C-alpha positions in Angstrom: 122.5 104.6 37.6 123.4 107.7 39.8 120.6 109.8 41.1 120.5 113.5 41.3 121.1 113.4 45.0 124.3 111.5 44.4 125.5 114.0 41.9 125.0 117.0 44.1 128.2 118.5 45.4 128.8 118.0 49.1 128.4 121.2 51.1 131.1 122.0 53.6 129.8 121.8 57.1 128.4 125.1 58.3 129.6 126.8 61.4 127.3 126.3 64.4 127.0 129.7 66.0 125.8 128.3 69.3 129.0 126.4 69.7 131.0 129.5 69.0 128.9 131.5 71.5 129.6 128.8 74.1 133.3 129.0 73.5 133.3 132.8 73.9 131.1 132.6 77.0 133.5 130.0 78.6 136.5 132.2 77.8 134.8 135.4 79.1 133.8 133.5 82.3 137.3 132.3 82.8 138.7 135.9 82.3 136.1 137.1 84.9 137.2 134.5 87.4 140.8 135.4 86.9 140.1 139.1 87.4 137.9 138.7 90.5 140.3 136.2 92.0 142.8 139.0 92.2 140.5 140.8 94.6 140.5 138.1 97.2 142.1 139.3 100.4 145.1 137.2 101.3 145.9 136.8 105.0 149.2 138.0 106.4 151.1 134.7 105.9 152.0 134.0 102.3 153.8 130.7 102.9 150.9 128.6 101.6 149.0 128.6 98.4 146.4 130.9 99.8 142.8 131.5 98.8 143.6 132.8 95.3 145.2 129.5 94.1 142.0 127.6 93.3 140.2 130.5 91.6 143.3 131.2 89.5 143.5 127.5 88.5 139.8 127.3 87.6 139.9 130.6 85.7 143.0 129.6 83.7 141.4 126.2 82.9 138.2 128.0 81.7 140.1 130.4 79.5 142.1 127.5 78.0 139.1 125.3 77.3 137.2 128.3 75.8 140.1 129.2 73.5 140.6 125.5 72.4 136.9 125.1 71.8 136.8 128.4 69.8 139.7 127.3 67.6 138.1 123.9 67.0 134.8 125.4 66.0 136.4 128.0 63.7 138.3 125.1 62.0 135.0 123.4 61.3 135.0 120.8 64.0 131.5 120.3 65.3 129.8 118.4 68.1 127.8 115.4 67.1 124.1 115.5 67.5 122.8 113.1 70.1 121.0 110.3 68.2 120.0 108.2 71.2 118.1 110.8 73.1 114.7 109.5 74.2 112.7 112.7 74.1 109.1 113.1 73.0 109.3 116.2 70.9 105.5 116.5 70.8 105.3 117.2 74.6 105.3 121.0 75.3 107.2 122.6 78.1 105.2 122.9 81.3 105.9 126.6 82.1 103.8 126.5 85.3 106.2 123.9 86.7 109.2 126.0 85.6 107.7 129.1 87.2 106.9 127.3 90.4 110.5 125.9 90.7 111.9 129.4 90.1 109.6 130.8 92.7 110.7 128.1 95.2 114.4 129.1 94.5 113.7 132.8 95.0 111.9 132.1 98.3 114.8 129.9 99.3 117.3 132.7 98.7 115.4 135.2 100.8 114.5 132.7 103.5 118.0 131.7 104.3 118.8 134.7 106.5 115.3 134.8 108.0 114.7 131.2 109.1 118.2 129.8 108.6 119.9 127.4 106.2 118.4 124.1 107.4 114.8 125.2 107.3 115.2 127.2 104.0 116.8 124.1 102.4 113.9 121.9 103.7 111.5 124.4 102.2 113.3 124.4 98.8 113.5 120.6 98.7 109.9 120.1 99.7 108.6 122.7 97.3 110.6 121.4 94.4 109.7 117.8 95.2 106.0 118.5 95.4 106.0 120.6 92.3 107.6 117.7 90.5 105.0 115.3 91.8 106.2 113.9 95.1 103.5 112.7 97.4 102.9 113.0 100.3 104.2 116.5 100.9 105.2 115.9 104.5 107.6 113.2 103.5 109.4 115.6 101.1 109.5 118.2 103.9 110.9 115.7 106.4 113.6 114.5 103.9 114.4 118.1 103.1 114.8 119.0 106.8 117.1 116.0 107.4 119.2 117.0 104.3 119.3 120.6 105.4 120.5 119.6 108.9 123.1 117.3 107.6 124.5 120.0 105.3 124.4 122.4 108.3 126.3 120.0 110.5 128.9 119.2 107.9 129.6 122.6 106.5 128.6 124.9 109.4 129.7 122.7 112.3 132.6 120.6 111.1 134.1 122.8 108.3 133.3 126.1 110.0 131.7 127.7 106.9 129.2 130.5 107.3 125.7 128.9 107.0 123.2 130.8 109.1 121.6 128.4 111.5 118.6 130.6 112.0 116.7 131.8 115.1 115.5 128.3 116.1 119.0 126.8 116.2 120.8 129.9 117.5 123.2 128.8 120.3 123.5 125.2 119.2 127.3 124.9 119.2 127.8 122.0 116.7 125.7 123.9 114.2 127.6 127.1 114.7 124.3 128.7 115.6 
């Protein structure tokens, strides 16, 4: 014997506005990347691909993915909800932890030019690790300092990118200080 639930007409799947907003945001981001890539100064020689090639590629891919995603969403295709997520929905967000992590990031941004990349990275790593529960604090600071110095050596010393070494490492050639 059919129940009333079986007899109810099936509703067409509704449009998820969040997915459409994501599609539009990806498309707009791609367009922004394409427009700003045009402002990159190209050196005198134009024999090679140049510095605009990669941003143009990324921007075009973002626009393409955004348009395809928007078309799929408008046609009714929806993403599947994650069924296997192991999240306790009764636990509330710890906004103090979030605020402390944001504060550590803001301090990092302003500390880079004052104390240099390696020490600012060590400060960020140590602060984030301690806020998230790492103990003892000095181990997190030491690991952060090692990671900051490794990044400085690779990107500043070997690749020649502009990472300020800071006043303590000024004049160290392999750090580009």
